[in-house]
C-alpha positions as CSV (number, residue, x, y, z in Angstrom):
1,M,-8.4,29.4,26.4
2,A,-5.5,27.0,26.6
3,N,-4.2,25.2,23.5
4,P,-6.0,21.8,23.4
5,L,-3.1,20.1,21.6
6,V,-0.4,18.7,23.8
7,L,2.2,16.0,23.5
8,E,-0.2,13.5,25.1
9,D,-2.4,13.7,22.0
10,L,0.1,11.4,20.4
11,F,-1.8,8.6,22.1
12,P,-4.9,8.9,19.9
13,L,-2.8,9.8,16.9
14,G,-1.0,6.6,17.4
15,L,-4.3,4.7,17.7
16,G,-5.3,6.1,14.4
17,F,-2.1,4.8,12.8
18,D,-2.7,1.5,14.4
19,I,-6.2,1.3,13.0
20,A,-4.9,2.1,9.5
21,G,-2.1,-0.4,9.9
22,A,-4.4,-3.2,11.0
23,Y,-6.7,-2.5,8.1
24,L,-3.9,-2.6,5.6
25,L,-2.5,-5.8,7.0
26,A,-5.9,-7.4,6.9
27,K,-6.4,-6.2,3.3
28,G,-3.4,-8.3,2.3
29,L,-4.6,-11.4,4.1
30,L,-8.4,-11.4,3.5
31,L,-9.1,-12.3,-0.1
32,S,-11.9,-10.9,-2.2
33,P,-14.3,-13.3,-4.0
34,Q,-12.5,-12.4,-7.3
35,Q,-9.1,-13.3,-5.8
36,I,-10.5,-16.6,-4.4
37,R,-11.9,-17.4,-7.8
38,G,-8.6,-16.5,-9.5
39,L,-6.7,-18.8,-7.2
40,S,-8.9,-21.7,-8.2
41,G,-8.5,-21.3,-11.9
42,T,-6.0,-23.1,-14.1
43,F,-3.6,-21.1,-16.2
44,F,-0.9,-22.0,-18.7
45,G,2.3,-20.6,-17.4
46,W,1.2,-17.9,-15.0
47,N,-1.8,-15.9,-13.8
48,P,-1.5,-12.1,-14.3
49,R,-4.4,-11.3,-11.8
50,E,-2.7,-13.4,-9.1
51,I,0.7,-11.6,-9.6
52,V,-1.0,-8.2,-9.4
53,G,-2.9,-9.4,-6.3
54,R,0.3,-10.5,-4.6
55,V,2.0,-7.2,-5.5
56,D,-1.0,-5.3,-4.0
57,D,-0.8,-7.6,-0.9
58,K,2.9,-6.8,-0.5
59,I,2.3,-3.1,-0.7
60,A,-0.6,-3.1,1.7
61,G,1.2,-5.3,4.2
62,T,4.3,-3.1,4.1
63,F,2.3,0.1,4.6
64,G,0.3,-1.7,7.3
65,L,3.5,-2.6,9.3
66,L,4.9,0.9,8.9
67,S,1.6,2.4,10.1
68,L,1.5,0.1,13.1
69,A,5.1,1.0,13.9
70,L,4.4,4.7,13.7
71,G,1.3,4.2,15.8
72,F,3.2,2.4,18.5
73,L,6.0,5.0,18.4
74,A,3.5,7.8,18.8
75,Q,1.8,6.1,21.7
76,G,5.2,5.5,23.4
77,V,6.2,9.1,23.0
78,G,2.8,10.2,24.4
79,Y,3.2,7.9,27.3
80,V,6.7,9.1,28.1
81,A,5.3,12.7,28.0
82,V,2.6,11.8,30.5
83,L,5.2,10.1,32.8
84,A,7.6,13.0,32.5
85,R,4.9,15.5,33.6
86,G,3.7,13.4,36.4
87,G,0.4,12.5,34.9
88,T,-2.4,14.6,33.6
89,S,-5.6,15.9,35.0
90,R,-6.9,17.4,31.7
91,H,-10.4,16.6,30.7
92,G,-13.4,18.1,28.9
93,L,-15.4,18.0,25.7
94,V,-12.8,20.0,23.6
95,L,-10.1,17.6,24.7
96,G,-12.2,14.6,23.9
97,A,-13.0,16.0,20.4
98,T,-9.3,16.7,19.9
99,A,-8.6,13.1,20.7
100,V,-11.2,11.9,18.2
101,A,-9.7,14.3,15.6
102,A,-6.2,12.9,16.3
103,I,-7.4,9.3,15.8
104,A,-9.1,10.3,12.5
105,L,-5.9,12.1,11.4
106,G,-3.8,9.0,12.1
107,C,-6.2,6.9,10.1
108,A,-6.2,9.3,7.2
109,L,-2.4,9.6,7.2
110,G,-1.9,5.9,7.2
111,W,-4.5,5.2,4.5
112,G,-3.5,8.3,2.5
113,L,0.2,7.4,2.4
114,H,-0.8,3.9,1.1
115,A,-3.1,5.4,-1.6
116,V,-0.6,8.0,-2.8
117,L,2.7,6.1,-2.6
118,G,1.3,2.6,-3.1
119,A,0.2,3.2,-6.8
120,R,3.7,4.3,-7.8
121,W,5.3,1.4,-5.9
122,R,2.8,-1.1,-7.6
123,Q,4.0,0.2,-11.0
124,K,7.7,-0.3,-10.1
125,L,7.1,-3.8,-8.6
126,L,5.1,-4.9,-11.7
127,I,7.9,-3.7,-14.0
128,E,10.4,-5.6,-11.8
129,V,8.3,-8.8,-11.9
130,S,8.2,-8.5,-15.7
131,R,12.0,-8.6,-15.9
132,I,12.2,-12.1,-14.4
133,D,12.8,-14.9,-16.9
134,R,11.7,-18.5,-16.6
135,E,14.8,-19.5,-14.7
136,G,14.2,-16.7,-12.1
137,Q,17.0,-14.5,-13.4
138,R,16.5,-10.7,-13.6
139,E,16.8,-9.4,-17.1
140,P,17.9,-5.8,-17.9
141,K,14.6,-4.9,-19.6
142,P,11.0,-6.0,-18.9
143,Y,9.3,-8.4,-21.2
144,S,6.6,-6.6,-23.1
145,G,4.2,-9.6,-23.1
146,V,4.4,-10.1,-19.4
147,L,4.2,-6.3,-18.6
148,T,1.2,-5.9,-21.0
149,S,-0.6,-8.8,-19.4
150,L,0.0,-7.5,-15.9
151,G,-1.1,-4.0,-16.9
152,Q,-4.4,-5.2,-18.4
153,V,-5.5,-6.4,-15.0
154,R,-6.3,-2.8,-14.1
155,S,-5.8,-0.7,-17.3
156,P,-7.2,-2.1,-20.6
157,F,-5.9,-1.2,-24.0
158,R,-7.5,1.8,-25.6
159,P,-9.0,1.4,-29.1
160,D,-6.3,1.4,-31.7
161,E,-3.5,1.7,-29.1
162,S,-0.2,0.0,-29.9
163,A,1.7,-2.2,-27.4
164,A,4.4,0.4,-27.3
165,A,2.0,3.3,-26.6
166,Y,0.2,1.1,-24.0
167,L,3.5,0.4,-22.1
168,Q,4.4,4.0,-22.2
169,R,1.0,5.2,-21.0
170,V,0.5,2.7,-18.2
171,F,4.1,2.1,-17.0
172,G,6.2,4.9,-18.5
173,V,8.4,2.2,-20.2
174,D,10.1,2.9,-23.5
175,E,12.7,0.1,-23.5
176,Y,11.6,-3.6,-23.3
177,T,12.3,-7.0,-24.6
178,E,9.6,-8.1,-27.1
179,G,7.4,-11.0,-26.1
180,D,7.6,-13.3,-23.2
181,P,10.5,-15.1,-21.5
182,R,11.6,-18.2,-23.4
């Protein structure tokens, strides 16, 4: 039996990446009821939930665009392969199942990369946001009050946990400026 995997299978793999990319882009655009409610509230200074939401949107949108680009690239390579060979007359149940598996693989890779790499990126972006003072200048160390508020959106304090222990556990941060920007 011939190998069912050929270069043309990049077409459905690309479609899988495109599906994942479209989902991730939409995730950044379509707000949940909690996000809508958070936008309508009033806050003194700033809204930690909104900042975390915007960071998540940035990450999902970036991974969505990358996934779409990979999908288009894979489809282009598959198309060039078909043209270079003068077309294809391959067909059959095994080849159809291979195409479905390739679409699923593309989706899984796109979503998986977002899940694995996105969490670490979120942590770095939240630390970066917590370094910005009230004038928009980047400070060398994050502000503990800002970083603690941002972290509590997803990771609450444990009983009897100090702020220093919390920042180390959630963000891996040992050095910080106490309090909030003045």
